[in-house]
C-alpha positions as a Markdown table, in Angstrom:
| # | Residue | x | y | z |
|---|---|---|---|---|
| 1 | Arg | -10.4 | -0.4 | 10.7 |
| 2 | Glu | -6.4 | 1.5 | 10.9 |
| 3 | Val | -4.0 | 0.4 | 12.7 |
| 4 | Ala | -3.0 | 2.5 | 15.6 |
| 5 | Pro | -0.2 | 4.8 | 15.3 |
| 6 | Gly | 2.9 | 3.6 | 15.6 |
| 7 | Thr | 2.0 | -0.2 | 15.6 |
| 8 | Val | 3.4 | 0.1 | 11.4 |
| 9 | Gly | 5.2 | 1.8 | 9.2 |
| 10 | Leu | 5.5 | 2.7 | 6.1 |
| 11 | Thr | 8.2 | 2.7 | 2.8 |
| 12 | Val | 7.2 | 3.7 | -1.0 |
| 13 | Glu | 10.4 | 2.1 | -3.0 |
| 14 | Ala | 8.5 | 3.2 | -6.2 |
| 15 | Ser | 5.4 | 6.1 | -7.2 |
| 16 | Gly | 4.8 | 6.8 | -10.5 |
| 17 | Pro | 4.8 | 6.3 | -14.1 |
| 18 | Ile | 7.1 | 4.2 | -15.7 |
| 19 | Ala | 9.7 | 4.5 | -18.0 |
| 20 | Ser | 8.9 | 2.1 | -20.8 |
| 21 | Asn | 4.5 | 3.8 | -21.2 |
| 22 | Ala | 3.4 | 7.0 | -19.1 |
| 23 | Asn | 0.8 | 5.8 | -19.0 |
| 24 | Leu | 0.9 | 3.5 | -16.6 |
| 25 | Val | 2.0 | 3.2 | -12.8 |
| 26 | Leu | 4.2 | 1.8 | -10.3 |
| 27 | Trp | 3.6 | 1.2 | -6.7 |
| 28 | Ala | 6.6 | -0.9 | -4.6 |
| 29 | Gly | 6.4 | -0.7 | -1.3 |
| 30 | Ser | 7.0 | -2.0 | 2.6 |
| 31 | Leu | 6.2 | -2.5 | 5.3 |
| 32 | Arg | 7.8 | -2.9 | 9.1 |
| 33 | Phe | 5.8 | -3.6 | 11.7 |
| 34 | Ala | 7.5 | -1.9 | 15.7 |
| 35 | Thr | 7.1 | -5.6 | 17.3 |
| 36 | Pro | 6.4 | -8.8 | 16.2 |
| 37 | Pro | 2.7 | -9.3 | 15.3 |
| 38 | Gln | 0.3 | -12.1 | 15.9 |
| 39 | Pro | 0.0 | -14.4 | 12.4 |
| 40 | Gly | -3.6 | -13.1 | 11.3 |
| 41 | Arg | -3.9 | -10.5 | 13.2 |
| 42 | Tyr | -3.7 | -7.3 | 10.6 |
| 43 | Arg | -4.2 | -8.1 | 6.5 |
| 44 | Leu | -3.9 | -5.6 | 4.0 |
| 45 | Leu | -5.9 | -3.5 | 2.2 |
| 46 | Ile | -4.2 | -3.0 | -2.1 |
| 47 | Thr | -6.9 | -0.9 | -4.2 |
| 48 | Glu | -6.5 | 0.8 | -7.5 |
| 49 | Arg | -8.7 | 4.1 | -8.4 |
| 50 | Glu | -9.6 | 5.4 | -11.0 |
| 51 | Tyr | -9.8 | 9.0 | -11.4 |
| 52 | Leu | -12.9 | 11.0 | -12.1 |
| 53 | Ser | -13.6 | 14.4 | -14.4 |
| 54 | Ala | -14.8 | 17.0 | -12.4 |
| 55 | Asp | -16.3 | 20.0 | -11.5 |
| 56 | Tyr | -15.6 | 19.1 | -7.0 |
| 57 | Val | -13.5 | 17.7 | -4.5 |
| 58 | Asn | -14.4 | 15.6 | -1.5 |
| 59 | Val | -14.2 | 17.7 | 1.8 |
| 60 | Val | -13.3 | 14.1 | 4.4 |
| 61 | Pro | -12.2 | 14.6 | 8.1 |
| 62 | Gln | -9.0 | 13.7 | 9.4 |
| 63 | Arg | -8.1 | 13.4 | 12.9 |
| 64 | Thr | -5.5 | 16.1 | 12.6 |
| 65 | Gly | -7.4 | 19.0 | 9.7 |
| 66 | Arg | -9.2 | 18.1 | 7.0 |
| 67 | Met | -7.6 | 16.7 | 3.4 |
| 68 | Ile | -9.5 | 17.3 | 0.0 |
| 69 | Glu | -9.5 | 14.7 | -2.4 |
| 70 | Gln | -10.2 | 14.7 | -6.6 |
| 71 | Pro | -13.6 | 12.6 | -7.4 |
| 72 | Ser | -13.0 | 8.8 | -8.0 |
| 73 | Arg | -14.4 | 5.1 | -7.9 |
| 74 | Leu | -12.7 | 2.2 | -7.0 |
| 75 | Val | -11.8 | -0.3 | -10.5 |
| 76 | Tyr | -9.7 | -3.0 | -8.3 |
| 77 | Ala | -9.3 | -3.9 | -4.8 |
| 78 | Glu | -7.8 | -7.1 | -2.8 |
| 79 | Ile | -7.0 | -8.2 | 0.7 |
| 80 | Val | -4.4 | -10.2 | 1.1 |
| 81 | Pro | -4.9 | -11.5 | 5.0 |
| 82 | Leu | -1.1 | -11.4 | 7.0 |
| 83 | Asp | -0.1 | -14.7 | 8.1 |
| 84 | Ala | 3.0 | -16.8 | 8.6 |
| 85 | Ala | 4.6 | -17.3 | 5.9 |
| 86 | Leu | 4.0 | -13.9 | 4.7 |
| 87 | Leu | 5.2 | -12.7 | 8.5 |
| 88 | Glu | 8.1 | -15.5 | 8.3 |
| 89 | Thr | 11.8 | -14.4 | 6.6 |
| 90 | Pro | 12.4 | -16.3 | 4.4 |
| 91 | Asn | 14.8 | -19.2 | 4.5 |
| 92 | Val | 16.5 | -18.2 | 0.9 |
| 93 | Thr | 20.6 | -17.5 | 0.9 |
| 94 | Ala | 21.3 | -14.3 | -1.7 |
| 95 | Asn | 22.9 | -16.1 | -4.6 |
| 96 | Arg | 24.3 | -13.7 | -8.1 |
| 97 | Thr | 23.5 | -15.5 | -11.0 |
| 98 | Thr | 26.5 | -14.7 | -14.7 |
| 99 | Val | 25.3 | -14.7 | -18.0 |
């Protein structure tokens, strides 16, 4: 089940092929909750899909209309519980290392 609008914001920091190999894709981002959530209340679903060559598209109903998707299949999925260890502010001091 998705969270209610305004509960969490997503910032995409990187998305696309990596410089050293155009066949590999990197995605990085961060989530910011509007109010601190209770540990264990939410889970993060991470999926990877492989897109298929096809002569059709999938039309998916959305709250604000519809979305057209290229056919794909799920190749990886992981559910990460957002527990206290992930939600607490890290107790780490920033340092620099000079080599």
